[in-house]
N, C-alpha and C positions, 0 to 999 in steps of 0.2 A: 206491538213491535213486530215487523215482518220477520219471519223465521226462514232461513235458507238451509236446505239439506242437500249438500252437493252429492251428485251421483257419479259413479264410474262409467266409463264407456269401454266396451270390449268388442272387437271384431274377431270372428273366427273364420278364417279362410273365405272372406267375403269377395265375391266376384260381381261385377256389374257390366252387362253388355247392352249395347244399343244396336239391335240387329246383329250384323256381323262384326261390329266394332267393339273391341274390349276396352272399356273406359277404365276399368279397375281389375287388375289381376288378383290372384288369391292373396288377400290382405289380412294380416294378423296384426292387431295393435291393441294396446291397453292404455287408457288414460285414467290416472288416479283421481279420486275425489279432491276437490279444492285446488287443483293445479290448472295453470293456463298453458295449454299445448298449442303450438302453431303448426299448421300444415303449410309448408313452403315449397315452392318449385315454379318452374317456368310454365307458361300457358300450355294447357293440354296434358299436364302431368297426372291429373286425377284428384287434385286437392279439393276442388269445388264439388266434384262428384261424391267424394268421401263425406264432406260436410252435409250434403243433401241426403245422403243415406242415413246419417245420424238424425237429421231432422225428420225423416219420414216423407220427404218430398220426392224421393226415389225409392224404389223397392229393390232389394238385392236379388241378383240372378241366381246366386248360390251362396252358401255360408250362413252364419248367424250373427246377429247384432244384439248386444245386451246393454241396457242403460240402467244404472242403479241396481244391478243384479237381476233385472227382469228381461226376459227374452222379448224383444220388441220387433223382431225380424218382419213380422207380417202386420204390424200395426201402422196405421197411417199417422200423419203429423198430429192430427186432432187428439190422438190417444197417447201421445208421448209427452213426457214432462220436460220439454225443451222449449226454449225461446230463441228467436233469431233476430239479430241486428243486421239489416241489409245495407248494401253499398249505397243505395239511393235514399236512405232514411225512411222513405215510404210514409211520410206524415200526411194527414188529411189537411189540406190548406184552409178549409172552411171551419175546422174545429179549433178550439183553444188548445193551448199546450196541455192543460189539465185533462181535457176531454180526449186528446190523443193518447195520453199515458193511461187513462182509465178505459180505453176502448176495449182491449182484450178482456178486461174484467167484466164489463157490461155485457159483452157477447156471451160470457159464461153465466149470465143471469144474476150477477152480484147486484144487490141493491145500489142505486146510484149514489146515495150518501156514503156508503161504505167504500164504493169504488173511488169516489172523489177523495176520501180520506187517505186511502192507500196510494192514490196518485200523488197527493201532496207529499207523502212520505218518500215516494220514489224520487220526486224532484229534489227533495232535501238531500237524498243520498248522492245525487249527481251534481250537487252544488247549484241548483236552480230554484231554490225556495223563493217564492214571491213572483215567479214567472208564469204561474198557472193561467192567468187571464189573457196572456198575450197570444197572438196568432203566430204560426211558424214563420211567416214572412217577416215578422218583427224581430227575429233572432238571427244571429250569425250562423255560419255553417257549423262551427264547433258546438254552439249551443243546440242546434237542431240535432246533431249527432248524439249529444248527451240526452236529449228528449227521447230519441230512439232507444238508447240504452235503458233509460228509466222505464219506458213502456215494456221492455223485455223483462226486466228484473222484477217488476211488481207482480208478474205471473208466478213468481216463486219457482222458477225452473230448477230441475236437478242439473241441467246442463245449459249453459249460455253459449250460443253459436254466433260468431261474428264473421261475416263474409265481406272481406275487403272494406272494412268500415271507415277507413280514412282516405280512400282513393279520391274523393271529391274535394279534399281540403288542400290548401297550399302547404308548402314544405314546413314553414315555421309553425303553422297551426296544427299540422299533423303531429309534430313532435310534442306539442302541448297536450293534445287530446289523447294521444296514446299513453302518456303518463297518467292522465286522469282515469282512463279505462283500467289500466293496470292497478292503480290505487283502489278503485272501487272493487275490482275482482278480489284483491287481497284482503281488503277490509271486511267484505261480506263472506269470504271463504268460498266463493263460487267455483264450480268446475267450468272452465271455458275452453272452447275450441275456436281458434282464430285462423282465418285463411288470409294469406297475403302472398304477393310475389316480391315484396320489398324486404331484402335481407336485413337491412339495418332495423327496420320496424320489428321484424321477427326477433332479432337478438335483444332488442330493448324491452320487450314485454313478456318474454316466454320463460317458463320454468323448463320447458323441453321443446325442442323443435324436431319435427318429422319432415325431412327433405324427401320430396317425391320426384321421380323421373320415370317417364314411360310407363305410367299406370302402376308403379310399385314403389316401395320405400327404398331409397338409395342409402340413407343413413339417418339415425336418430340419436339424440343426446341433448345435453345442455348446450347453450350457446357457446360456452368456452370449450366444450368437448369438440364440437364441430369445427370451430375456428382453429384450435390448437392441435387437434389430432384428426385431420380429415383422412378418410380411408380410400379416397379416389381422387383423381385429377378433377372430376366433375365437382365434387364437394369443395375441394380446395379453391376452385375458381368461382364457385357460386356463392360461398359464404365469405364475404369480404373480398377485397382486392388481393390478387395473388399473381406472382410471376412464376411460371412453370418452366423450368430449365431441364433439358435432357442431360442426364449424367450417367455414370456407370458405377455400380457397387462392386468394389474389388474384393471385399471380404467383410464378414460380420463376426464380431466377438463380444459376447456378453451384452447383446442388445445395441451395440454401437457399430455403425457401418463405416468402413473406410471408403470414401466416395471421391471419384475423380471428376472434376468440373473444370473445363477449359485448362486441362493439364495441371491444375492445382488440386491438392489433396485436402479433404475436410473430414472431420469426425462428426457424424450425424446420427441421431436415433434411427434405428433400422426400419421402423414402421412395419415390422413383420416381414420385410423383404429379405431375399437371399441374393447371392451374387448374380449380377446381370444388369441389363439396362433398367433405368428408373427415371423418375422425374423428381426434381427437387423443388419444394414449395418455398418461395422467398417472398415474404410479405413486404410491401413497399416501405412501411415504417422501419423495417429492420435492415434496410439497405442504407449504406452510407457512402457518400462520395468524398474522395480524397484527391490530392494532387497526383498527376500521372506517374511521378517517380516513386510513389509509395506502393507497397504490396497490394495485390488485389487483381481483379479481372479488369482488363483494359477496355475502355469504351470512350464514346464521344457523345456529348450532350446534343440532342437534336431538337429539344423543346424545353423551355423553362417558363413556368407560370408562377408569379408571385401572388400569394393569397393571404397576405397579412401575417398570420401566425405560422405559416409554412410555405415552402416552395415545392411545387410538383415538377418533376423532371421526367423526360423520356430520354433514355440513354441507349444508344446502339452499341452492341457488344458482340463478341464471338459466340455468346450463348443466347443471343436473340435481343429483341427490343425489350428493355426493362423499364417498369414504372417505379419511380423512386419518390418518396415523400420525405422531405427534410425539414426539421424544425430550426435549422441553422439559417437564419435569414440575413445576418449582417455581412456575410461574405459570400454571396451567391455565385454559382457558376453560370456562365452565359452560353447561349447556343453556339456550337462549334468548339467548345472547350474540350480538351482531352482530360480524362479522369481515370481514377482507379476506383473500382466498386468493391466495397468491403461489407462483410456481414458477420454476425455472431453465429457460428455453426450450431450452437445450442438452441437457437431459435428457428433454425431451418427444419423442414420436415420432408420425408420421402413418401412418395406414392408410386404405385405401379405405372409403368410406361404405357 
């Protein structure tokens, strides 16, 4: 039986420069053993550079990197106990699935019979028992990605690295494969570092998410922490859909802010803010449309899209254009309708303006 010993990852003031360009500012992070942590952010934020530094495919310009308690700062990829699953799968088309999975083991001079046995076990772990004699071209995209995962985990890495592993799959298959990857990671207790730019994907698979912006960490925490308690307008807008409305904090008492929004008063958690301008975070699912004679912020529907289980609206109002998702589909509003926009202030959040 293959044994997996998950390792920790620790960066101490790690800097990476490419010539005059700083790809990663002084970065401190810790990834605990057995956890799946996602590096999330827009293109150019430094997430892939961070992954490559863990892998040993790039060397740090300054700082220290530890994997499993060992200082690996100056060790190349060959001498690090990590495996990577690439975006492109990188399977050899002329080799069978079994040979692809066993490839890394044979490169390390493991006897072919033992390597084949471990490869079969790896295929069992990813739900592909009996597929060993097929060629990659005879598999679906999702199956090929699972072969790539099997090839990585049979090397018994302390850390499994996944670089945009689902980007080549269609939306429905992505959802299915990400569930499988998460189940494999949890079942084996692997430490995994996952890179993606897809917020929903990150929230679905992660124990913890590290959101990066401009080569540094913008915020980190559990998916619920980032969604429910964003610390900036960038995080609020990046993690899930959000409406950001300019407002004013009139006073703060015992962690509750008295907020004025479109001449209406609301009691909202202060988010650590004091009196002054701020932005209120209003999630689309937390907004409700009512008849125009009811209380609320006045607006007009400029767009309505029926999607079966929900209707998505764009509503023009005094506080800006608002995106609203309503589960009430039996009495929809139409384009041009006047409405009142209501929300539960307990579900709103404040961030700095």
